[in-house]
MARBA-3410 file (N, C-alpha, C, O; in Angstrom, 1 decimal):
191
25.2,13.1,-13.9,26.1,13.3,-12.7,26.0,12.2,-11.5,25.0,12.1,-10.9 ~ 27.0,11.3,-11.3,26.6,10.2,-10.2,26.8,10.8,-8.9,27.7,11.6,-8.8 ~ 26.0,10.5,-7.9,25.9,11.1,-6.4,26.0,10.0,-5.8,25.4,9.0,-6.1 ~ 26.9,10.2,-4.9,27.8,9.2,-3.9,26.5,8.7,-3.0,25.7,9.5,-2.4 ~ 26.6,7.7,-2.8,25.4,6.7,-2.0,25.6,7.4,-0.5,24.5,7.8,0.1
26.8,7.7,0.2,26.8,8.5,1.3,26.4,9.7,1.3,26.1,10.3,2.3 ~ 26.3,10.2,0.1,25.9,12.0,0.0,24.4,12.1,0.1,23.9,13.2,0.6 ~ 23.6,10.8,-0.4,22.5,11.1,-0.5,21.9,11.3,0.9,22.3,10.7,1.8 ~ 20.9,12.2,1.0,20.4,12.5,2.3,19.1,11.6,2.8,18.3,11.2,2.0 ~ 19.2,11.5,4.0,18.3,10.5,4.7,17.1,11.5,5.1,17.3,12.5,5.7
15.9,11.1,4.6,14.9,11.7,4.7,14.0,11.0,5.8,14.0,9.8,6.0 ~ 13.2,11.8,6.5,12.1,11.3,7.4,10.7,11.3,6.8,10.4,12.1,5.9 ~ 9.8,10.7,7.2,8.4,10.8,6.8,8.1,9.8,5.7,8.9,8.8,5.5 ~ 7.0,10.0,5.0,6.7,9.3,4.0,7.7,9.2,2.8,7.6,8.1,2.2 ~ 8.5,10.0,2.3,9.5,10.0,1.4,10.6,9.2,2.1,11.1,8.3,1.4
11.1,9.4,3.3,12.2,8.4,3.7,11.9,7.2,4.2,12.9,6.5,4.6 ~ 10.6,6.6,4.2,9.9,5.6,4.4,9.8,4.9,3.0,9.8,3.7,2.9 ~ 9.8,5.6,2.1,9.5,5.1,0.3,10.8,4.7,0.2,11.1,3.5,0.0 ~ 11.9,5.6,0.5,13.4,5.0,0.1,13.9,4.0,0.7,14.6,3.2,0.2 ~ 13.6,4.0,1.8,13.7,2.6,2.6,13.1,1.1,2.3,13.6,-0.1,2.5
12.3,1.5,1.8,11.1,0.4,1.2,11.6,-0.1,-0.1,11.4,-1.3,-0.4 ~ 12.4,0.9,-0.9,12.8,0.6,-2.2,14.1,0.0,-1.9,14.2,-1.1,-2.4 ~ 15.2,0.4,-1.2,16.3,-0.1,-0.8,16.1,-1.7,-0.1,16.9,-2.6,-0.3 ~ 15.3,-1.7,0.5,14.8,-3.0,1.3,14.4,-4.3,0.1,14.8,-5.5,0.0 ~ 13.7,-3.6,-0.7,13.1,-4.6,-1.7,14.3,-4.8,-3.0,14.4,-5.8,-3.7
14.9,-3.8,-3.0,16.3,-4.1,-3.8,17.1,-5.2,-3.4,17.6,-6.1,-4.1 ~ 17.3,-5.1,-1.9,18.1,-6.1,-1.6,17.4,-7.3,-1.6,18.0,-8.3,-2.0 ~ 16.2,-7.6,-1.3,15.7,-8.6,-0.9,15.6,-9.4,-2.2,15.9,-10.6,-2.3 ~ 14.9,-8.7,-3.5,14.9,-9.4,-4.7,16.2,-9.8,-5.1,16.3,-11.0,-5.4 ~ 17.1,-8.9,-5.2,18.6,-9.5,-5.5,19.1,-11.0,-5.0,19.7,-11.9,-5.7
18.5,-10.9,-3.4,19.2,-12.1,-2.6,18.3,-13.2,-3.3,19.0,-14.2,-3.7 ~ 17.0,-13.3,-3.5,15.8,-14.1,-4.1,16.3,-14.6,-5.2,16.2,-15.8,-5.4 ~ 17.0,-13.5,-6.4,17.2,-14.1,-7.3,18.6,-14.8,-7.5,18.9,-15.6,-8.3 ~ 19.4,-14.3,-6.4,20.9,-15.2,-6.1,20.4,-16.6,-5.7,20.8,-17.6,-6.3 ~ 19.6,-16.7,-4.7,19.2,-18.0,-4.4,18.6,-19.0,-5.3,19.0,-20.1,-5.5
17.7,-18.4,-5.9,17.1,-19.3,-7.2,18.4,-19.8,-8.0,18.7,-21.0,-8.0 ~ 19.1,-18.9,-8.7,20.1,-19.2,-9.5,21.2,-19.9,-8.9,21.8,-20.6,-9.7 ~ 21.5,-20.0,-7.8,22.4,-21.0,-7.0,21.6,-22.3,-7.0,22.3,-23.4,-7.2 ~ 20.4,-22.4,-6.7,19.7,-23.6,-6.7,19.6,-24.2,-8.1,19.6,-25.4,-8.3 ~ 19.5,-23.2,-8.9,19.6,-23.8,-10.3,20.7,-24.3,-10.7,20.6,-25.4,-11.3
22.0,-23.7,-10.4,23.2,-24.5,-11.0,23.5,-25.5,-9.9,24.4,-26.3,-10.3 ~ 23.0,-25.6,-8.7,23.2,-27.0,-7.9,22.3,-28.2,-8.7,22.8,-29.3,-9.0 ~ 21.1,-27.8,-9.0,20.3,-28.9,-9.7,20.8,-29.4,-10.8,20.8,-30.6,-11.0 ~ 21.4,-28.5,-11.6,21.7,-28.9,-12.8,23.2,-29.4,-12.9,23.4,-30.4,-13.7 ~ 24.0,-28.9,-12.4,25.3,-29.6,-12.4,25.5,-30.6,-11.4,26.3,-31.5,-11.8
25.1,-30.9,-10.3,25.0,-31.6,-9.2,24.2,-32.8,-9.1,24.6,-33.9,-8.8 ~ 22.7,-32.5,-9.4,21.8,-33.6,-9.6,21.0,-34.0,-10.8,20.0,-34.6,-11.0 ~ 22.0,-33.3,-11.7,21.5,-33.5,-13.1,20.1,-33.5,-13.5,19.5,-34.4,-14.2 ~ 19.4,-32.2,-12.9,18.1,-31.8,-13.1,18.0,-30.4,-13.5,18.9,-29.6,-13.8 ~ 16.8,-30.3,-13.5,16.7,-28.5,-13.8,15.6,-28.1,-12.9,15.0,-28.9,-12.2
15.4,-26.9,-12.8,14.5,-26.4,-11.8,13.5,-25.6,-13.2,14.0,-24.6,-13.9 ~ 12.6,-26.0,-13.4,12.0,-25.3,-15.0,11.3,-24.2,-14.7,10.9,-23.7,-15.8 ~ 11.1,-23.5,-13.4,10.7,-22.5,-13.1,11.4,-21.4,-12.6,10.9,-20.3,-12.5 ~ 12.7,-21.6,-12.3,13.6,-20.9,-12.1,14.0,-19.6,-12.9,14.0,-18.5,-12.3 ~ 14.2,-19.9,-14.4,14.5,-19.0,-15.2,13.2,-17.8,-15.3,13.5,-16.6,-15.4
12.1,-18.3,-15.3,10.9,-17.3,-15.2,10.8,-16.5,-14.3,10.8,-15.3,-14.4 ~ 10.8,-17.3,-13.2,10.7,-16.5,-12.0,11.6,-15.3,-11.7,11.2,-14.4,-11.0 ~ 13.0,-15.4,-12.3,13.9,-14.5,-12.2,13.8,-13.5,-13.1,14.2,-12.3,-12.9 ~ 13.3,-13.9,-14.3,12.9,-12.8,-15.3,12.1,-12.0,-14.8,12.3,-10.8,-14.9 ~ 10.6,-12.5,-14.1,9.4,-11.7,-13.6,10.3,-10.5,-12.5,10.1,-9.3,-12.5
11.3,-11.2,-11.7,11.8,-10.5,-10.7,12.7,-9.3,-11.4,12.8,-8.2,-10.8 ~ 13.4,-9.6,-12.6,14.4,-8.5,-12.9,13.7,-7.6,-13.6,14.2,-6.5,-13.6 ~ 12.3,-7.9,-14.4,11.4,-6.8,-14.8,10.9,-6.0,-13.7,10.9,-4.8,-14.0 ~ 10.6,-6.3,-12.5,9.8,-5.7,-11.6,11.0,-4.5,-11.1,10.9,-3.3,-11.0 ~ 12.5,-5.4,-10.9,13.3,-4.5,-10.2,13.9,-3.4,-11.5,14.4,-2.4,-11.1
13.8,-3.6,-12.6,14.1,-2.7,-13.8,13.1,-1.5,-13.6,13.5,-0.3,-13.6 ~ 12.0,-1.8,-13.5,10.8,-0.7,-13.6,10.7,-0.2,-11.9,10.5,1.0,-11.8 ~ 10.8,-0.7,-11.1,10.9,-0.3,-9.8,11.8,0.7,-9.3,11.6,1.8,-8.8 ~ 13.0,0.1,-9.5,14.1,1.1,-9.1,14.8,1.9,-10.1,15.9,2.3,-10.0 ~ 13.8,2.2,-11.3,14.7,3.3,-12.0,14.4,4.8,-11.6,14.9,5.8,-12.1
13.5,4.8,-10.6,13.3,6.1,-10.1,14.2,6.5,-9.0,14.4,7.6,-8.8 ~ 14.8,5.4,-8.4,15.8,5.6,-7.4,17.2,5.7,-8.2,18.1,6.2,-7.7 ~ 17.2,5.4,-9.1,18.6,5.6,-10.0,18.8,6.9,-10.5,19.9,7.4,-10.6 ~ 17.3,7.6,-10.9,17.1,8.9,-11.3,17.6,9.7,-10.4,18.3,10.6,-10.7 ~ 17.1,9.6,-9.0,17.2,10.6,-7.9,18.6,10.5,-7.5,19.2,11.4,-6.9
19.0,9.4,-7.7,20.6,8.9,-7.3,21.4,9.7,-8.2,22.5,10.0,-7.7 ~ 21.3,10.1,-9.4,22.2,10.4,-10.5,22.7,9.4,-11.6,23.5,9.7,-12.5 ~ 22.1,8.2,-11.1,22.9,7.1,-11.8,22.5,6.5,-13.2,22.9,5.5,-13.7 ~ 21.5,7.6,-13.8,21.2,7.1,-15.1,22.1,7.9,-16.2,22.6,8.9,-15.8 ~ 22.2,7.6,-17.3,23.1,7.9,-18.3,22.6,9.4,-18.8,21.5,9.6,-19.4
23.6,10.2,-18.6,23.2,11.7,-19.2,24.1,12.3,-19.7,25.2,12.2,-19.1 ~ 24.2,13.1,-21.0,25.0,14.1,-21.5,24.9,15.4,-21.0,24.1,16.2,-21.5 ~ 25.8,15.8,-20.1,25.5,16.8,-19.3,26.6,18.0,-19.4,26.9,18.8,-18.5 ~ 27.1,18.0,-20.5,28.1,19.0,-21.1,27.4,20.4,-21.4,28.0,21.5,-21.1 ~ 26.4,20.4,-21.8,25.6,21.7,-22.1,25.2,22.3,-20.8,25.5,23.5,-20.6
24.6,21.5,-19.9,24.2,22.0,-18.7,25.0,22.4,-17.9,24.5,23.2,-17.0 ~ 26.3,22.0,-17.9,27.5,22.4,-16.8,27.8,23.7,-17.3,28.1,24.6,-16.5 ~ 27.7,23.9,-18.7,28.1,25.3,-19.0,27.2,26.5,-18.6,27.6,27.6,-18.2 ~ 25.9,26.1,-18.6,24.9,27.3,-18.2,24.9,27.7,-17.1,25.4,27.0,-16.2 ~ 24.0,29.0,-16.7,24.1,29.5,-15.3,23.0,28.6,-14.6,22.5,27.7,-15.3
22.7,28.8,-13.3,21.5,28.0,-12.7,20.2,28.0,-13.4,19.5,27.0,-13.6 ~ 19.8,29.5,-13.7,18.5,29.6,-14.1,18.5,29.0,-15.4,17.5,28.3,-15.8 ~ 19.4,29.1,-16.2,19.2,28.7,-17.9,19.3,26.9,-17.4,18.3,26.2,-17.8 ~ 20.2,26.4,-16.8,19.8,25.1,-16.6,18.9,24.6,-16.2,18.7,23.5,-16.7 ~ 18.0,25.2,-15.3,16.5,24.9,-14.5,15.7,24.7,-15.9,15.2,23.6,-16.2
15.8,26.0,-16.7,15.0,26.0,-18.3,15.3,24.9,-18.8,14.3,24.2,-19.1 ~ 16.4,24.5,-19.1,16.7,23.5,-19.8,16.3,22.2,-19.5,15.9,21.4,-20.3 ~ 16.4,22.0,-18.2,16.0,20.9,-17.5,14.3,20.6,-17.5,13.8,19.5,-17.7 ~ 13.8,21.6,-17.3,12.4,21.8,-17.7,12.0,21.4,-18.9,11.3,20.4,-19.1 ~ 12.5,22.1,-19.9,12.2,21.7,-21.5,12.4,20.3,-21.8,11.8,19.7,-22.7
13.3,19.6,-20.9,13.7,18.3,-21.5,12.7,17.5,-20.9,12.2,16.6,-21.4 ~ 12.3,18.0,-19.6,11.5,16.9,-18.6,10.1,16.8,-19.2,9.4,15.8,-19.0 ~ 9.7,17.9,-20.0,8.2,18.0,-20.3,8.1,16.7,-21.5,7.3,15.8,-21.2 ~ 8.5,16.6,-22.3,8.2,15.4,-23.5,8.4,14.3,-22.4,7.5,13.4,-22.5 ~ 9.3,14.0,-21.5,9.7,12.9,-20.9,8.5,12.2,-20.0,8.0,11.1,-20.0
8.1,13.3,-19.5,6.8,13.2,-18.5,5.5,12.7,-19.4,4.8,11.7,-19.1 ~ 5.3,13.4,-20.6,4.2,12.9,-21.4,4.3,11.4,-21.9,3.4,10.6,-22.0 ~ 5.5,11.2,-22.2,6.0,9.8,-22.4,5.5,8.9,-21.3,4.5,8.2,-21.3 ~ 6.4,9.2,-20.2,6.1,8.5,-18.8,4.6,8.2,-18.8,4.3,7.0,-18.6 ~ 3.4,9.2,-19.0,2.5,9.4,-18.6,1.3,8.3,-19.6,0.3,7.7,-19.2
2.2,8.4,-21.1,1.4,7.5,-21.6,1.9,5.9,-21.6,1.2,5.0,-22.1 ~ 3.1,5.7,-21.1,3.5,4.4,-20.8,2.8,4.0,-19.4,2.6,2.9,-19.1 ~ 2.5,4.9,-18.7,1.6,4.4,-17.2,0.1,4.0,-17.6,-0.5,3.0,-17.1 ~ -0.4,4.8,-18.4,-1.9,4.7,-18.8,-2.1,3.4,-19.8,-3.1,2.6,-19.8 ~ -1.1,3.3,-20.7,-1.2,2.1,-21.4,-0.5,1.1,-21.0,-0.8,0.0,-21.5
0.4,1.1,-20.0,0.8,0.0,-19.1,-0.3,-0.8,-18.5,-0.5,-2.0,-18.5 ~ -1.2,0.5,-17.7,-2.0,-0.3,-16.7,-3.3,-1.0,-17.6,-3.9,-2.0,-17.3 ~ -3.4,-0.3,-18.9,-4.7,-0.8,-19.6,-4.2,-2.3,-20.4,-5.0,-3.0,-20.8 ~ -2.8,-2.5,-20.5,-2.2,-3.8,-21.0,-2.2,-4.7,-19.6,-2.5,-5.9,-19.7 ~ -1.9,-4.3,-18.7,-1.8,-5.3,-17.7,-3.3,-5.8,-17.2,-3.5,-7.0,-16.8
-4.2,-4.9,-17.4,-5.6,-5.3,-17.1,-6.3,-6.4,-18.3,-7.1,-7.2,-18.0 ~ -5.9,-6.1,-19.5,-6.4,-6.9,-20.8,-5.9,-8.1,-20.4,-6.6,-9.1,-20.6 ~ -4.8,-8.4,-19.6,-4.3,-9.9,-19.5,-4.2,-10.5,-18.3,-3.4,-11.3,-18.0 ~ -5.3,-9.9,-17.4,-5.3,-10.3,-16.0,-5.9,-11.5,-15.7,-5.8,-11.9,-14.5 ~ -6.7,-12.6,-16.6,-7.0,-13.5,-17.0,-6.1,-14.5,-16.9,-6.5,-15.5,-16.4
-4.9,-14.4,-17.4,-3.8,-15.4,-17.5,-3.0,-15.4,-16.1,-2.7,-14.6,-15.3 ~ -2.5,-16.8,-16.2,-1.9,-16.7,-14.8,-0.3,-17.1,-14.9,0.1,-17.8,-15.8 ~ 0.5,-16.7,-14.2,2.2,-16.9,-14.1,2.3,-18.5,-14.0,2.0,-19.1,-13.0 ~ 2.8,-19.0,-15.0,3.2,-20.4,-15.2,4.0,-20.7,-14.1,3.6,-21.7,-13.5 ~ 5.1,-20.2,-13.6,6.1,-20.5,-12.8,5.4,-20.6,-11.2,5.6,-21.6,-10.5
4.6,-19.7,-11.0,4.2,-20.0,-9.6,3.0,-21.1,-9.5,2.7,-21.7,-8.5 ~ 2.2,-21.3,-10.9,1.4,-22.3,-10.3,2.2,-23.7,-10.4,1.8,-24.6,-9.7 ~ 3.3,-23.9,-11.1,3.8,-24.7,-11.3,4.7,-25.4,-9.8,5.0,-26.5,-9.6 ~ 5.2,-24.1,-9.0,5.4,-24.1,-7.8,4.5,-24.7,-7.0,4.7,-25.7,-6.2 ~ 3.6,-24.0,-7.1,2.4,-24.3,-6.2,1.5,-25.7,-6.4,1.0,-26.3,-5.5
1.5,-26.2,-7.7,1.0,-27.6,-8.2,2.0,-28.4,-7.3,1.5,-29.2,-6.4 ~ 3.4,-28.4,-7.3,4.4,-29.3,-7.0,4.3,-29.2,-5.2,4.7,-30.1,-4.7 ~ 3.8,-28.2,-4.4,4.0,-28.0,-3.1,2.6,-28.6,-2.7,2.4,-29.5,-1.9 ~ 1.6,-27.8,-3.2,0.2,-27.7,-2.6,-0.7,-28.6,-3.3,-1.8,-28.8,-2.8 ~ -0.1,-29.4,-4.8,-1.2,-30.1,-5.3,-2.4,-29.5,-6.1,-3.3,-30.2,-6.6
-2.3,-27.9,-6.3,-3.2,-27.3,-6.8,-2.5,-25.8,-7.3,-1.6,-25.3,-6.7 ~ -2.8,-25.3,-8.1,-2.5,-24.0,-8.5,-2.9,-22.9,-7.8,-4.1,-23.0,-7.6 ~ -2.4,-22.0,-7.4,-2.8,-20.7,-7.0,-3.6,-19.6,-7.6,-4.5,-19.0,-7.2 ~ -3.2,-19.6,-8.8,-3.8,-18.7,-10.0,-3.3,-17.4,-9.9,-4.0,-16.5,-10.3 ~ -2.2,-17.1,-9.6,-1.4,-15.5,-9.7,-1.5,-15.1,-10.8,-0.9,-15.5,-11.8
-2.5,-14.0,-11.0,-2.6,-13.3,-12.4,-1.2,-12.6,-13.1,-0.4,-11.9,-12.4 ~ -1.1,-12.8,-14.3,0.2,-12.3,-14.7,0.1,-10.7,-15.0,0.9,-10.0,-15.5 ~ -1.5,-10.3,-14.3,-1.1,-9.0,-14.1,-0.1,-8.2,-13.1,0.4,-7.1,-13.2 ~ 0.1,-8.9,-12.4,1.1,-8.5,-11.2,2.6,-8.3,-12.0,3.5,-7.6,-11.5 ~ 2.6,-8.9,-13.0,4.0,-8.8,-13.9,3.9,-7.8,-14.7,4.9,-7.1,-14.7
3.1,-7.4,-15.4,2.7,-6.6,-16.4,2.6,-5.3,-15.8,3.2,-4.3,-16.3 ~ 1.8,-5.2,-14.7,1.6,-3.9,-13.9,2.9,-2.9,-13.8,2.9,-1.7,-13.7 ~ 4.1,-3.8,-13.8,5.3,-3.3,-13.3,5.7,-1.9,-14.3,6.2,-0.8,-13.9 ~ 5.4,-2.1,-15.3,5.3,-1.0,-16.5,4.7,0.3,-15.9,5.3,1.4,-15.9 ~ 3.7,0.3,-15.6,2.7,1.4,-15.2,3.3,2.2,-13.8,3.5,3.3,-13.5
3.7,0.9,-13.2,4.1,1.4,-11.4,5.4,2.1,-11.6,5.6,3.1,-10.9 ~ 6.4,1.4,-12.5,7.6,2.1,-12.5,7.8,3.7,-13.4,8.6,4.6,-13.2 ~ 6.9,3.6,-14.3,6.8,4.9,-15.1,6.3,5.9,-14.5,6.7,7.0,-14.5 ~ 5.1,5.5,-13.6,4.4,6.2,-12.7,5.5,6.9,-11.5,5.7,8.1,-11.3 ~ 6.1,5.9,-10.9,7.2,6.3,-10.1,8.3,7.2,-10.5,8.7,8.1,-9.8
8.9,6.9,-11.7,9.8,7.6,-12.3,9.4,9.1,-12.6,10.2,10.1,-12.4 ~ 8.0,9.2,-13.0,7.6,10.7,-13.0,7.3,11.3,-11.9,7.2,12.5,-11.9 ~ 7.1,10.7,-11.0,6.9,11.3,-9.5,8.6,12.0,-9.1,8.9,13.0,-8.6 ~ 9.2,11.1,-9.5,10.8,11.6,-9.1,11.1,12.9,-10.0,11.6,13.9,-9.5 ~ 10.9,12.8,-11.3,11.4,13.8,-12.2,10.6,15.0,-11.4,11.4,15.9,-10.9
9.1,15.1,-11.4,8.5,16.2,-10.9,8.9,16.5,-9.6,9.0,17.7,-9.3 ~ 9.2,15.7,-8.9,9.8,16.3,-7.3,11.4,16.8,-7.7,12.1,17.3,-6.8 ~ 11.9,16.6,-8.8,13.4,17.1,-8.7,13.0,18.5,-9.5,13.6,19.6,-9.2 ~ 12.1,18.6,-10.3,11.7,20.1,-10.7,11.5,20.8,-9.5,12.3,21.7,-9.2 ~ 10.6,20.4,-8.8,10.0,21.2,-7.5,11.0,21.9,-6.6,10.9,23.0,-6.2
12.0,21.1,-6.4,13.0,21.0,-5.4,14.1,22.0,-5.9,14.7,22.7,-5.1 ~ 14.3,21.9,-7.6,15.3,22.7,-8.0,14.6,24.2,-8.2,15.3,25.2,-7.9 ~ 13.3,24.2,-8.6,12.5,25.5,-8.5,12.6,26.2,-7.2,12.9,27.4,-7.2 ~ 12.3,25.5,-6.1,12.4,26.2,-4.7,13.7,26.8,-4.3,13.9,27.9,-3.8 ~ 14.7,25.8,-4.8,16.3,26.3,-4.7,16.6,27.7,-5.5,17.3,28.6,-5.1
15.9,27.7,-6.7,16.2,29.1,-7.3,15.6,30.3,-6.8,16.1,31.4,-6.8 ~ 14.2,29.9,-6.3,13.5,30.9,-5.7,14.2,31.3,-4.5,14.4,32.5,-4.3 ~ 14.7,30.4,-3.7,15.3,31.0,-2.4,16.9,31.4,-2.7,17.7,31.3,-1.8 ~ 17.2,31.8,-4.0,18.7,32.2,-4.2,19.7,31.7,-4.2,20.8,32.2,-4.3 ~ 19.3,30.2,-4.1,20.5,29.1,-4.2,20.5,28.4,-5.4,19.4,28.0,-5.8
21.8,28.0,-6.2,21.9,27.3,-7.2,21.3,25.7,-7.0,21.6,25.1,-5.9 ~ 20.8,25.0,-7.7,20.2,23.8,-7.3,21.4,22.8,-8.0,22.3,23.0,-8.9 ~ 21.2,21.7,-7.3,22.2,20.7,-7.5,22.3,20.7,-9.2,21.3,20.9,-9.9 ~ 23.5,20.4,-9.5,23.6,20.2,-11.0,23.2,18.5,-11.4,23.1,18.3,-12.6 ~ 23.1,17.6,-10.8,22.5,16.5,-11.2,21.1,16.2,-11.5,20.4,17.2,-11.6
20.6,15.1,-11.6,19.2,14.9,-11.5,18.7,14.5,-10.0,17.6,14.1,-9.7 ~ 19.6,14.6,-9.2,19.0,14.1,-8.0,18.4,15.0,-7.2,18.6,16.2,-7.3 ~ 17.5,14.6,-6.4,16.9,15.3,-5.1,17.7,15.7,-4.0,18.1,14.9,-3.1 ~ 18.0,17.1,-3.9,18.9,17.2,-2.5,17.8,17.2,-1.5,16.7,16.7,-1.8 ~ 18.2,17.8,-0.2,17.6,17.7,1.0,16.2,18.0,0.9,15.7,19.2,0.7
15.2,16.9,1.2,13.8,17.2,1.2,13.2,17.5,2.7,12.1,17.8,2.8
END
């Protein structure tokens, strides 16, 4: 179930700051990708040259976008879901179904978070070639930015998605205990 962006409640405190930071990062990262790709097109078709680092930089930004913003997509109900059966159930049965479906997903996300962290630390000695190339061009020496910062996106994204899912279950449980029917989508209503 898709939630309208205007219908998403504005929250305050740490949760509100988190959502504001995620929105800012989403916009900023898309602006950087757009700028790099426009520069690449201009360099290739006007100056008959190529920015060899552009594709790699954009790929890493897209990887971070995928994992960092999936929690927001879940929160807003923008992930693909087949919700025919939940729509037919009463609120309590719908919550039980959501809980039963969420448990194996949380186990998977836990495994992805732990193994993503281990994988990223295993290759922390390698450097990001695109950043080193840019630094060599501008500064005359590489900066040695570790590939860890690219690979850790899996652990961060899966951890954030797990927190969104747990938060959604908590909010739904509070709504049920208060005698109200929780929202039918996967979104988090008023926090």
